[in-house]
Structure formats: structure tokens, C-alpha cells
C-alpha positions in Angstrom: 89.5 37.0 89.4 88.2 35.9 85.9 84.7 35.0 84.8 85.2 31.3 85.3 86.2 31.8 88.9 83.3 34.2 89.6 80.9 31.7 88.1 82.3 28.9 90.3 81.9 31.2 93.4 78.3 32.0 92.4 77.5 28.3 92.0 79.0 27.5 95.3 76.6 30.0 96.9 73.7 28.2 95.2 73.1 30.5 92.2 73.1 29.5 88.5 75.3 31.7 86.3 76.1 31.1 82.7 77.9 27.9 81.6 81.6 27.6 81.5 83.1 29.3 78.4 79.8 30.9 77.4 79.6 34.7 76.8 78.5 36.8 79.7 74.7 37.0 79.6 71.4 37.2 81.3 72.0 34.1 83.6 75.3 35.8 84.9 73.5 39.1 85.5 70.7 37.4 87.4 73.1 35.3 89.5 75.2 38.4 90.4 72.2 40.5 91.3 70.7 37.7 93.3 73.8 37.1 95.3 74.0 40.8 96.1 70.5 41.1 97.3 70.8 39.7 100.8 70.2 42.7 103.0 69.3 44.6 105.1 68.6 42.0 107.7 70.2 44.0 110.4 69.7 47.7 110.9 72.4 49.9 112.6 71.3 51.1 116.1 72.6 53.9 118.4 74.4 51.2 120.3 76.3 50.2 117.2 77.4 53.7 116.5 78.3 54.2 120.1 80.6 51.1 120.0 82.1 52.3 116.7 82.7 55.8 118.1 84.4 54.4 121.2 86.7 52.3 118.9 87.8 55.3 116.9 87.7 57.7 119.9 85.3 60.1 118.1 81.9 61.6 118.7 79.0 59.5 117.7 77.7 62.4 115.6 80.9 62.3 113.5 80.1 58.8 112.2 76.4 59.5 111.7 77.5 62.5 109.7 79.5 60.4 107.3 76.6 57.9 107.0 74.1 60.7 106.4 76.3 62.4 103.6 77.7 59.4 101.9 74.7 57.2 101.6 72.0 59.7 102.3 71.1 57.3 105.1 70.0 54.7 102.4 72.5 51.8 102.6 70.1 49.5 100.7 67.7 50.0 97.9 65.5 47.2 96.8 67.6 44.8 98.9 70.9 45.6 97.3 73.6 47.9 98.6 73.3 51.5 97.2 76.1 51.9 94.7 77.8 54.5 92.5 79.8 53.3 89.6 82.8 55.3 88.7 83.7 55.2 84.9 87.0 57.1 85.4 88.1 54.6 88.0 87.2 51.7 85.7 89.1 53.3 82.8 92.2 53.7 85.0 91.9 50.1 86.4 91.8 48.6 82.9 94.5 50.8 81.4 91.9 52.7 79.3 91.4 49.8 77.0 87.6 50.1 77.0 87.3 53.9 76.6 86.5 53.7 72.9 84.5 50.5 72.8 82.5 51.3 76.1 82.4 55.1 76.5 79.5 55.0 79.0 81.3 52.9 81.5 85.0 53.8 80.8 86.1 57.3 80.6 89.7 58.7 80.9 88.4 61.7 82.8 85.6 62.3 85.4 82.4 63.2 83.6 79.2 63.9 85.6 77.0 63.0 82.6 78.1 59.3 83.1 76.3 59.0 86.4 72.8 57.7 86.2 70.4 59.1 88.7 68.8 55.9 89.6 70.2 52.7 91.0 69.0 50.6 88.2 71.2 52.4 85.7 74.2 52.2 88.0 73.9 48.5 88.5 73.6 48.1 84.7 76.9 50.0 84.4 78.5 47.7 87.1 77.3 44.6 85.4 78.6 45.6 82.0 82.0 46.5 83.6 82.1 43.1 85.2 81.4 41.3 81.9 84.6 42.9 80.6 86.8 42.7 83.7 85.6 41.1 86.9 88.0 42.7 89.4 88.1 46.1 87.8 84.3 46.2 87.6 83.7 45.4 91.3 86.5 47.7 92.3 85.2 50.7 90.4 81.9 51.1 92.4 81.3 52.4 95.8 78.9 50.6 98.1 76.5 51.0 100.9 75.9 53.7 103.6 79.5 54.7 103.7 80.1 54.5 99.9 83.6 52.9 100.1 85.1 52.2 96.8 85.7 48.6 96.0 89.3 49.2 95.2 89.8 49.5 98.9 88.7 45.8 99.4 91.9 44.8 101.0 92.1 47.3 103.8 88.4 46.6 104.6 89.2 42.9 105.2 88.0 41.4 102.0 90.2 39.1 99.7 88.9 40.4 96.4 86.7 43.2 95.0 83.9 40.6 94.4 84.2 39.5 98.1 84.0 43.1 99.2 80.8 43.7 97.1 79.4 40.6 98.7 80.3 41.8 102.1 78.7 45.1 101.6 75.5 43.3 100.5 75.0 41.4 103.8 73.9 44.0 106.5 74.4 47.6 107.7 76.7 46.2 110.4 79.0 44.8 107.7 79.1 48.2 106.1 80.0 49.8 109.4 82.8 47.3 110.0 84.3 48.1 106.6 84.1 51.8 107.4 86.0 51.3 110.7 88.8 49.4 108.9 89.0 51.9 106.2 89.3 54.9 108.5 91.8 53.3 110.7 93.9 52.1 107.7 93.9 55.4 106.1 94.7 57.3 109.2 91.6 59.3 109.2 90.4 58.8 112.8 92.4 61.9 114.0 90.8 64.2 111.4 87.3 62.8 112.4 88.2 63.2 116.1 89.0 67.0 115.8 86.2 67.5 113.2 88.6 68.7 110.6 86.2 68.0 107.8 88.5 69.2 105.0 91.3 66.9 106.0 88.7 64.0 106.4 87.1 64.7 103.1 90.5 64.8 101.3 91.5 61.5 102.6 88.0 59.9 102.2 87.0 61.3 98.9 90.1 62.6 97.3 91.3 66.1 96.4 88.2 66.9 94.4 86.0 66.9 97.5 85.7 70.8 97.2 83.7 70.5 93.9 80.8 68.8 95.8 81.4 70.8 99.0 81.8 67.6 100.8 83.5 69.1 103.8 80.7 71.6 104.2 78.0 69.0 104.0 79.8 66.9 106.6 80.1 69.8 108.9 76.3 70.5 108.5 75.3 67.0 109.0 77.5 66.7 112.1 76.0 69.8 113.6 72.4 68.5 112.8 73.2 65.1 114.5 74.9 66.8 117.4 72.1 69.4 118.1 69.7 67.2 120.0 72.3 66.2 122.4 73.4 69.9 123.0 69.9 71.0 123.6 
């Protein structure tokens, strides 16, 4: 998707982006942010997780554990989905052509220093990336309570990275639906079913999961969520 198409989509939704042919600017930023500030108008309940667990044939605590660890149980902040922009993913998606000109959003290697601590900084990164390459920009951020990377848009039932970002901005239920599609498409249900956290972490977050002790954090979150039921 190019900027012309994105602007046309935003206008169809009732927003006012920049004029056709104009450089990416404040009107585009405002239109994108407004379009992605729609939730949360539906909060996940125990019944939603129960249905999801039944679909995957896993314990409810397993799904809650991913929710707790990935999004710290904060799927939306200030009305927008919680995001994490990944500069190394953007660099790869754009064949490294912005590494020199935009080093804060495009890095050939993973660099912890490029991750702002607050959502405002992460959204600034995303918008800057979108101004350079719409698809690569939206594809290079993870969204919501389950922090699924935008590059997985197709397996999550979206037609483009922008459509996936828009989907994630609707409700917590939409985020759960994307998670179910992702887990099934990636063949991760079995690992979740047997609580093989290392295998699940590898498939969900990649081989670098050990650096953040992701599997250990999942195991601890699972035990915490399960404890009241075992008592």
C-alpha cells in the first residue's frame, strides 16, 4: 500500500489526512492516530478466554499467561493499542535503505537503546516509519495485549499491515481473535497445551526469547493464573 491508498482509506473512514501528492505531515499523523484510537469498547472476560481455551484445547491459564506477559495486561493505552516498534524489522523489510538516513527507526541489528520506554515515543517511531514505507511501517510494530507483529497480518485474517493495525485498534476481543489465528497458523497450540514454554516462546517470539527469559516469565505467569483454581 502506498501513501495515496492509505489516505484514500482514511478518508473513507471519515478522517482528513494530507492532500494527495503532499508530503507526509501533521494531518496524516492526526488521521492515522485518530483512526487507531477506537478501543477498548469491549473488555475480555473469563468467558471469552474459556471459549478460546476450548478452541485451542488448552488450559485457560495458558492464554492468560501470554496476555499477562506480552502486553502486561495493558492492551490499550490512551485509547490506542499498546505497541512496540521494531527498528531491526523495519530495516529488514525495507532492504536496509533507511539505516543511514533514519537510524532511530531503522537498524540492521537489534538494539535495545532504540526502544522508547513510553508509548508516545513508540508511536512517533511508527508514524515516521509509515511516512517512509506504509506497509513496512505497520508491519514492523507489534500490537495489543498479545503483541503480535504486524508482518503476520495475513495469518491473522487481515488483508494488509494497515488493516491489521486497524483490527488491533478495535477491541480486546479482536486482539484475542488474532491471537487464536496466529497460534493455530504457526502450529503453537500443542506447545501451549503441554505447557512447553520454551517451544512456545521460540515459535512466538523467535530464537532470542532466552535473552528476555520469556519462557520463564510465561511459566511464572501460568503458575500465578492457575494457583487460585488449584487452591
